[in-house]
N, C-alpha and C positions, 0 to 999 in steps of 0.2 A: 773468875768471871763466868757467869752463867750464860748458856747459849739461849738466845732470844728467838722465838718462832715468829716470823713476820706475819703469819696468818692470824695470830692472836691479836695483833695490833691493829688499830684503826688508822692506817697510814693516810696522810694527806696526799694531794697530787704532787708528783715528783717535781723538783726544781732542776731544770737544765741549766747548769752553770756555764758550760762552754761546749760549742760544737766546732771542731777543728777539721778542716779539709786537708788531707795528707796526700801528696802526689808521689807515685813511684814512677820513675822514668825508665821506660823499656825501649827496645829497638823500634817498636810500633808506635811510640808516643808516650803520653802520660796516662797513668792509671790512677784515678782518684778514689780514695776511700775516706770514711768519716770516723773521727774519734770523738766520743762524747763523754763529758763528765756530768754525773747526775747525783743529786743529794735527795734522799728520802727520809721522812721522819713522821712522827705522829703528833708533834706539837706538845707532848707531855714528857719530854726527856729522852726519847729514843731517836737515834739518828744513825744514818749510814751513808757512805759514799761509794760510788761505783764508776768504773771506766769501761766503755764498750766500743768496739771497732767493727764496722761493717761496710759493705759497698753502698748502702743507702742510709739516709739520716734516720728514718724510723727504725730500721734494724739496729743501728748503733744505740739509739735511745733505749729500746727494749732490752738489749744486752746489758747496758749500763744500769738500768733499773733492777734487773735480776741480780747483778753483782752487788749493788747497793743493799738489796734486801738480805744478801748473805752476810754483809758486814755490819749489821745493825748492833749498836751497843747502847747502854744506858748512861746518860750524863747526869751529873748532880746539878739540878737547878732548884732555886729557892725563891719563891714569890716573884716569878717572872724574870729573875736575873741569876747570876752565878754566885756561889758562896764567898769567893775570894778572888783577888787579882792573881793572874797566872800568865805565863808566857809559853807559847807552844813553838816548837822548832821542827822544821823539816827541810833538809837541804840548806840552801842559803836564805830561806824565808823564815822570818820570825813574826809571830802574831801575839800581841799583848791584848789580853781581855781583862776588862775592869768592871766590877759591878756598878750599877747606876741606880739612882732612886726612881721610884715610880713616876711615869710621865716623861722620862727622858727620851725613850724610843731607842731604836737600834742605830747607833752612830758607828757605821762601818762601811767599808767598801763593798762592792758587789759580791765578791767571792765569799767573804765572811758573812755578809747579810743573808745570803741564801741558806747557809748552814744554820745561822741563829733562828731564822724564821721556821725552819723545819724542826729544830730541836724544841722550840717553844719558849725561847727567851725573848722578852719584849722590851727590856731596858738594859742596855749594855753600851760601854764605850770600848772602842778597839783601835789599835794602831798597828799597821804593818811595817816591818823593818826589813831591809835587805831586798832580796829578789821579789819581783812582782809577778812571777810565773804563777798563773791561776791554780794549776794543779798543786804546786808546792804550798801555796797560801791556804788552800782548802785542807790539805793534809796537816799543815801546822795548826790550823784551827781545831781539827779533829784531835790532834795530839794534846792540845791544851785542854779540851773537854774531857778526854780520857784521864788526864792527870788531876782533875778536880777532886777534892776531898770534901765530904760533908762533915758537919760538926759531930754527928753521931759516931761516924767511923773514927774520927780523931780521938773522941772521948773514950771509946772502947779500947783503942790501941794504947792510949796512955794510962788507962785505968782510972780516969777521973770523971766527974760529972760534966754535963754539957755546959752548965753555968760557968764552971772553972775554965773551959776552953776559951770563952769570950773575955775573961778577965785577965 
């Protein structure tokens, strides 16, 4: 897998998936911090997720954005959808992604929708199984996107033509 330089990509505005207020109880009371989950992408197949923690919301968002830029990878997308059906897993969360015909739109929950909008998928069907923990659902979606294979890679691996892959 090649390392992707985020400076070379035309990244869209980041999508803040979740801001979580975390409290640490001390002898002087509660100390609040913020944990933020952010997805960045260019809308052309590149996407990354990041987690940031700080004492204020803006600080945690900027840390998460920097982390997401470090974790960018290329997903295989084809005509605004994915090449084949796949299930991604992380922890107790499972996310099934299924290609859809043009005009369908993004049929997905909020966590999966943010990732799909950032990666540039416009038509997809999805279903979440198991845990609905937002972080695990996003990571399961990323796992599914990373495991996608395009027809060219399959044809090269098997030593056949692309036409034979689909037959």
